C-alpha positions in Angstrom: -0.6 -10.4 -10.8 -2.2 -12.4 -7.5 -1.6 -10.2 -4.3 -1.4 -12.5 -1.3 -0.9 -11.6 2.1 0.2 -13.6 5.4 -2.5 -16.1 6.5 -2.6 -13.6 9.9 -3.3 -10.6 7.9 -6.2 -12.3 5.7 -8.2 -13.3 8.5 -8.1 -9.9 10.0 -9.3 -8.6 6.5 -12.0 -11.1 6.6 -13.0 -10.1 10.2 -13.1 -6.5 9.4 -15.3 -7.4 6.1 -17.7 -9.4 8.3 -17.8 -6.6 11.3 -18.5 -4.0 8.1 -21.4 -6.2 6.7 -22.9 -6.4 10.3 -22.4 -2.5 11.5 -22.7 -1.0 8.1 -25.0 -3.1 6.4 -27.0 -4.9 9.1 -25.8 -8.1 7.5 -24.6 -11.2 9.1 -22.2 -12.9 6.4 -19.8 -16.1 7.1 -16.3 -16.8 6.5 -16.8 -17.9 2.9 -18.9 -14.9 1.7 -16.2 -12.5 3.2 -13.4 -14.6 1.8 -14.9 -14.5 -1.6 -15.5 -10.8 -1.4 -11.9 -10.4 -0.3 -10.6 -12.5 -3.3 -12.7 -10.0 -5.5 -11.3 -7.0 -4.1 -7.8 -8.7 -4.5 -8.2 -9.4 -8.0 -10.5 -6.6 -9.4 -9.5 -3.7 -7.3 -6.2 -5.0 -5.8 -4.1 -4.2 -8.9 -5.5 -0.5 -9.1 -4.7 0.3 -5.8 -1.6 -1.7 -5.9 -0.5 0.5 -9.4 -1.3 4.0 -8.0 0.5 3.0 -5.0 3.7 2.4 -7.0 2.9 5.7 -9.2 2.9 7.7 -6.1 6.1 6.0 -4.6 7.9 6.5 -8.3 6.8 10.2 -8.2 8.0 10.8 -4.8 11.4 9.1 -5.2 12.2 10.6 -8.6 11.0 14.1 -7.1 14.1 13.3 -4.4 16.5 12.6 -7.5 15.7 15.4 -8.9 17.1 17.4 -5.9 19.9 14.8 -5.1 23.1 16.8 -5.7 21.5 20.0 -3.6 20.3 17.7 -0.9 23.1 15.3 -0.6 26.2 18.0 -1.6 29.1 18.7 0.5 31.5 21.1 -0.3 35.0 19.9 -1.0 38.7 20.9 0.5 37.2 23.3 3.1 40.1 22.9 5.4 41.9 25.6 4.3 40.1 28.5 4.3 41.9 31.0 2.5 
């Protein structure tokens, strides 16, 4: 699966990669190198991050579903309090 981003977001990621190289590694890289690195990250590392996020979301919702009755229960026929 290829992870796709809006053009504006991808441009921001490229600029961030370029800034990282400049500020942290004291190297200047151009748009092409930054884009190639971003594509590598998207193909090689992105699926790992995506899958872990899905597992986290599944766990979150499974925890909520387990307590669904407790969280979403309303007593019935409470008007007449005998």
